[in-house]
N, CA, C and O atoms as a DFTB+ gen file, in Angstrom:
324 C
 N C O
     1  1     148.206    -259.207       1.634
     2  2     148.112    -258.627       0.310
     3  2     148.220    -257.111       0.438
     4  3     147.677    -256.505       1.362
     5  1     148.931    -256.521      -0.508
     6  2     149.137    -255.081      -0.526
     7  2     148.066    -254.437      -1.388
     8  3     147.713    -254.958      -2.446
     9  1     147.551    -253.306      -0.933
    10  2     146.575    -252.563      -1.727
    11  2     147.228    -251.283      -2.216
    12  3     148.034    -250.681      -1.506
    13  1     146.878    -250.864      -3.434
    14  2     147.450    -249.650      -4.008
    15  2     146.413    -248.955      -4.864
    16  3     145.662    -249.588      -5.606
    17  1     146.390    -247.659      -4.746
    18  2     145.551    -246.849      -5.630
    19  2     146.452    -246.397      -6.769
    20  3     147.482    -245.765      -6.534
    21  1     146.072    -246.715      -7.998
    22  2     146.902    -246.339      -9.145
    23  2     146.049    -245.650     -10.192
    24  3     144.839    -245.861     -10.282
    25  1     146.706    -244.828     -10.973
    26  2     146.048    -244.204     -12.121
    27  2     146.621    -244.852     -13.367
    28  3     147.837    -244.960     -13.522
    29  1     145.736    -245.282     -14.251
    30  2     146.185    -245.930     -15.476
    31  2     145.527    -245.249     -16.671
    32  3     144.394    -244.777     -16.582
    33  1     146.239    -245.202     -17.778
    34  2     145.662    -244.611     -18.991
    35  2     144.500    -245.472     -19.517
    36  3     144.354    -246.642     -19.163
    37  1     143.703    -244.859     -20.355
    38  2     142.549    -245.536     -20.938
    39  2     142.953    -246.815     -21.678
    40  3     142.286    -247.844     -21.565
    41  1     144.043    -246.739     -22.431
    42  2     144.498    -247.897     -23.200
    43  2     144.875    -249.066     -22.293
    44  3     144.587    -250.221     -22.607
    45  1     145.514    -248.764     -21.178
    46  2     145.896    -249.806     -20.223
    47  2     144.654    -250.441     -19.626
    48  3     144.603    -251.656     -19.432
    49  1     143.665    -249.632     -19.338
    50  2     142.403    -250.139     -18.804
    51  2     141.743    -251.099     -19.801
    52  3     141.193    -252.129     -19.412
    53  1     141.803    -250.749     -21.082
    54  2     141.228    -251.624     -22.108
    55  2     141.973    -252.959     -22.175
    56  3     141.358    -254.016     -22.309
    57  1     143.302    -252.897     -22.082
    58  2     144.091    -254.127     -22.104
    59  2     143.755    -254.986     -20.894
    60  3     143.612    -256.202     -21.017
    61  1     143.631    -254.369     -19.739
    62  2     143.275    -255.125     -18.532
    63  2     141.908    -255.791     -18.675
    64  3     141.715    -256.923     -18.231
    65  1     140.974    -255.095     -19.289
    66  2     139.654    -255.688     -19.511
    67  2     139.745    -256.889     -20.459
    68  3     139.053    -257.890     -20.268
    69  1     140.588    -256.786     -21.468
    70  2     140.767    -257.901     -22.404
    71  2     141.410    -259.090     -21.693
    72  3     140.969    -260.228     -21.856
    73  1     142.451    -258.827     -20.907
    74  2     143.115    -259.895     -20.148
    75  2     142.121    -260.544     -19.197
    76  3     142.072    -261.767     -19.069
    77  1     141.339    -259.719     -18.540
    78  2     140.326    -260.213     -17.602
    79  2     139.348    -261.148     -18.305
    80  3     139.033    -262.222     -17.792
    81  1     138.876    -260.748     -19.460
    82  2     137.902    -261.556     -20.196
    83  2     138.546    -262.817     -20.766
    84  3     137.971    -263.902     -20.683
    85  1     139.725    -262.677     -21.339
    86  2     140.389    -263.803     -21.993
    87  2     140.704    -264.937     -21.017
    88  3     140.590    -266.111     -21.369
    89  1     141.094    -264.589     -19.808
    90  2     141.484    -265.607     -18.840
    91  2     140.417    -265.872     -17.782
    92  3     140.663    -266.599     -16.820
    93  1     139.244    -265.290     -17.954
    94  2     138.135    -265.538     -17.033
    95  2     138.397    -265.054     -15.619
    96  3     138.010    -265.704     -14.648
    97  1     139.057    -263.910     -15.509
    98  2     139.379    -263.364     -14.191
    99  2     138.225    -262.504     -13.695
   100  3     137.444    -261.969     -14.481
   101  1     138.136    -262.381     -12.375
   102  2     137.011    -261.648     -11.790
   103  2     137.302    -260.166     -11.601
   104  3     136.394    -259.340     -11.695
   105  1     138.552    -259.823     -11.338
   106  2     138.882    -258.428     -11.048
   107  2     140.064    -257.949     -11.874
   108  3     140.819    -258.743     -12.434
   109  1     140.202    -256.638     -11.935
   110  2     141.352    -256.058     -12.625
   111  2     142.632    -256.326     -11.835
   112  3     143.716    -256.397     -12.413
   113  1     142.510    -256.474     -10.532
   114  2     143.677    -256.821      -9.720
   115  2     144.249    -258.161     -10.172
   116  3     145.466    -258.318     -10.272
   117  1     143.377    -259.122     -10.445
   118  2     143.827    -260.423     -10.931
   119  2     144.476    -260.286     -12.309
   120  3     145.459    -260.964     -12.609
   121  1     143.919    -259.400     -13.148
   122  2     144.476    -259.172     -14.481
   123  2     145.861    -258.537     -14.377
   124  3     146.780    -258.930     -15.096
   125  1     146.011    -257.572     -13.498
   126  2     147.314    -256.939     -13.300
   127  2     148.325    -257.971     -12.820
   128  3     149.449    -258.022     -13.320
   129  1     147.933    -258.789     -11.859
   130  2     148.827    -259.823     -11.333
   131  2     149.247    -260.782     -12.443
   132  3     150.415    -261.159     -12.529
   133  1     148.306    -261.174     -13.287
   134  2     148.601    -262.111     -14.383
   135  2     149.622    -261.513     -15.350
   136  3     150.592    -262.169     -15.730
   137  1     149.392    -260.271     -15.737
   138  2     150.290    -259.601     -16.681
   139  2     151.678    -259.433     -16.067
   140  3     152.683    -259.676     -16.735
   141  1     151.741    -259.025     -14.818
   142  2     153.033    -258.795     -14.166
   143  2     153.792    -260.097     -14.012
   144  3     155.002    -260.131     -14.238
   145  1     153.120    -261.164     -13.635
   146  2     153.792    -262.455     -13.467
   147  2     154.321    -262.966     -14.801
   148  3     155.451    -263.448     -14.873
   149  1     153.515    -262.865     -15.862
   150  2     153.964    -263.336     -17.172
   151  2     155.123    -262.498     -17.698
   152  3     156.098    -263.038     -18.220
   153  1     155.019    -261.184     -17.560
   154  2     156.094    -260.316     -18.042
   155  2     157.335    -260.493     -17.179
   156  3     158.457    -260.497     -17.683
   157  1     157.125    -260.637     -15.879
   158  2     158.239    -260.809     -14.956
   159  2     159.046    -262.047     -15.266
   160  3     160.270    -262.039     -15.133
   161  1     158.382    -263.110     -15.677
   162  2     159.104    -264.339     -15.987
   163  2     159.995    -264.164     -17.215
   164  3     160.975    -264.891     -17.374
   165  1     159.667    -263.215     -18.076
   166  2     160.482    -262.953     -19.261
   167  2     161.718    -262.129     -18.938
   168  3     162.774    -262.337     -19.535
   169  1     161.598    -261.195     -17.999
   170  2     162.719    -260.302     -17.732
   171  2     163.577    -260.736     -16.550
   172  3     164.698    -260.250     -16.398
   173  1     163.082    -261.628     -15.721
   174  2     163.842    -262.059     -14.558
   175  2     164.457    -263.435     -14.773
   176  3     163.832    -264.448     -14.456
   177  1     165.647    -263.483     -15.297
   178  2     166.415    -264.703     -15.478
   179  2     165.573    -265.944     -15.767
   180  3     165.432    -266.811     -14.906
   181  1     165.027    -266.030     -16.946
   182  2     164.225    -267.211     -17.270
   183  2     165.085    -268.471     -17.280
   184  3     166.282    -268.407     -17.561
   185  1     164.483    -269.599     -16.976
   186  2     165.201    -270.865     -16.993
   187  2     165.584    -271.208     -18.432
   188  3     164.890    -270.854     -19.385
   189  1     166.700    -271.903     -18.555
   190  2     167.120    -272.330     -19.885
   191  2     166.241    -273.470     -20.362
   192  3     165.830    -274.321     -19.573
   193  1     165.957    -273.485     -21.647
   194  2     165.167    -274.578     -22.209
   195  2     165.926    -275.877     -22.047
   196  3     167.148    -275.895     -22.197
   197  1     165.238    -276.962     -21.746
   198  2     165.897    -278.258     -21.545
   199  2     166.751    -278.694     -22.732
   200  3     167.826    -279.263     -22.540
   201  1     166.285    -278.435     -23.965
   202  2     167.050    -278.854     -25.130
   203  2     168.371    -278.086     -25.244
   204  3     169.362    -278.625     -25.735
   205  1     168.383    -276.835     -24.792
   206  2     169.609    -276.051     -24.816
   207  2     170.593    -276.577     -23.781
   208  3     171.792    -276.658     -24.047
   209  1     170.094    -276.933     -22.608
   210  2     170.950    -277.505     -21.565
   211  2     171.572    -278.805     -22.050
   212  3     172.758    -279.051     -21.834
   213  1     170.764    -279.639     -22.709
   214  2     171.288    -280.900     -23.249
   215  2     172.374    -280.645     -24.296
   216  3     173.379    -281.354     -24.340
   217  1     172.169    -279.640     -25.129
   218  2     173.157    -279.303     -26.154
   219  2     174.469    -278.862     -25.503
   220  3     175.549    -279.245     -25.953
   221  1     174.373    -278.057     -24.446
   222  2     175.573    -277.620     -23.738
   223  2     176.301    -278.792     -23.098
   224  3     177.529    -278.862     -23.136
   225  1     175.536    -279.718     -22.507
   226  2     176.147    -280.899     -21.893
   227  2     176.871    -281.742     -22.937
   228  3     177.955    -282.264     -22.677
   229  1     176.266    -281.875     -24.123
   230  2     176.875    -282.654     -25.205
   231  2     178.178    -282.004     -25.658
   232  3     179.182    -282.690     -25.846
   233  1     178.165    -280.696     -25.830
   234  2     179.365    -279.969     -26.244
   235  2     180.458    -280.138     -25.190
   236  3     181.618    -280.385     -25.518
   237  1     180.074    -280.002     -23.928
   238  2     181.048    -280.139     -22.848
   239  2     181.634    -281.558     -22.813
   240  3     182.836    -281.733     -22.615
   241  1     180.782    -282.558     -23.005
   242  2     181.210    -283.960     -22.969
   243  2     182.163    -284.271     -24.122
   244  3     183.173    -284.950     -23.935
   245  1     181.836    -283.770     -25.314
   246  2     182.652    -284.042     -26.500
   247  2     183.930    -283.217     -26.521
   248  3     184.867    -283.529     -27.255
   249  1     183.965    -282.178     -25.724
   250  2     185.156    -281.338     -25.682
   251  2     185.274    -280.397     -26.865
   252  3     186.379    -279.957     -27.183
   253  1     184.177    -280.074     -27.525
   254  2     184.182    -279.172     -28.682
   255  2     184.030    -277.715     -28.248
   256  3     183.109    -277.016     -28.671
   257  1     184.956    -277.275     -27.396
   258  2     184.894    -275.893     -26.964
   259  2     186.309    -275.385     -26.746
   260  3     187.248    -276.166     -26.591
   261  1     186.448    -274.076     -26.737
   262  2     187.751    -273.451     -26.545
   263  2     187.631    -272.509     -25.357
   264  3     186.686    -271.725     -25.273
   265  1     188.581    -272.584     -24.449
   266  2     188.611    -271.671     -23.304
   267  2     189.491    -270.478     -23.637
   268  3     190.504    -270.619     -24.322
   269  1     189.110    -269.314     -23.158
   270  2     189.885    -268.103     -23.364
   271  2     190.198    -267.493     -22.007
   272  3     189.372    -267.517     -21.094
   273  1     191.395    -266.948     -21.890
   274  2     191.819    -266.330     -20.639
   275  2     191.319    -264.900     -20.503
   276  3     191.234    -264.358     -19.402
   277  1     190.990    -264.298     -21.644
   278  2     190.559    -262.904     -21.605
   279  2     189.686    -262.602     -22.814
   280  3     189.603    -263.386     -23.759
   281  1     189.050    -261.467     -22.758
   282  2     188.224    -261.001     -23.871
   283  2     189.113    -260.715     -25.077
   284  3     188.732    -260.961     -26.221
   285  1     190.304    -260.190     -24.799
   286  2     191.225    -259.872     -25.885
   287  2     191.604    -261.140     -26.658
   288  3     191.698    -261.118     -27.886
   289  1     191.820    -262.236     -25.938
   290  2     192.168    -263.513     -26.597
   291  2     190.999    -263.995     -27.462
   292  3     191.211    -264.513     -28.558
   293  1     189.774    -263.827     -26.972
   294  2     188.591    -264.187     -27.741
   295  2     188.495    -263.340     -29.000
   296  3     188.255    -263.865     -30.087
   297  1     188.681    -262.026     -28.857
   298  2     188.635    -261.123     -30.005
   299  2     189.670    -261.506     -31.048
   300  3     189.381    -261.524     -32.245
   301  1     190.886    -261.815     -30.588
   302  2     191.962    -262.193     -31.502
   303  2     191.583    -263.471     -32.261
   304  3     191.820    -263.571     -33.465
   305  1     191.003    -264.432     -31.570
   306  2     190.588    -265.686     -32.199
   307  2     189.512    -265.445     -33.258
   308  3     189.540    -266.047     -34.332
   309  1     188.581    -264.573     -32.950
   310  2     187.491    -264.271     -33.882
   311  2     188.031    -263.544     -35.113
   312  3     187.643    -263.848     -36.241
   313  1     188.922    -262.589     -34.890
   314  2     189.475    -261.804     -35.995
   315  2     190.347    -262.654     -36.924
   316  3     190.417    -262.377     -38.121
   317  1     191.006    -263.675     -36.394
   318  2     191.872    -264.532     -37.196
   319  2     191.098    -265.633     -37.900
   320  3     191.653    -266.323     -38.755
   321  1     189.841    -265.809     -37.563
   322  2     189.062    -266.899     -38.161
   323  2     188.594    -266.571     -39.551
   324  3     187.926    -267.387     -40.186
């Protein structure tokens, strides 16, 4: 485990105390880890929802899609629609 000395604003300290209390954590280190893991899962390539994957599979199976060779071809298709 890595140790770090950090300076945090008063407001951040209050949020950490709330996270600590809400999730029954013992230390602010645990609260920081919880917040970072939850936020990290949002910004680091989250998994696609299963229902969305199923929808994509259905579209692919039915053949209700159009392939484009370039962005320009896509733009032209959109503008003509």
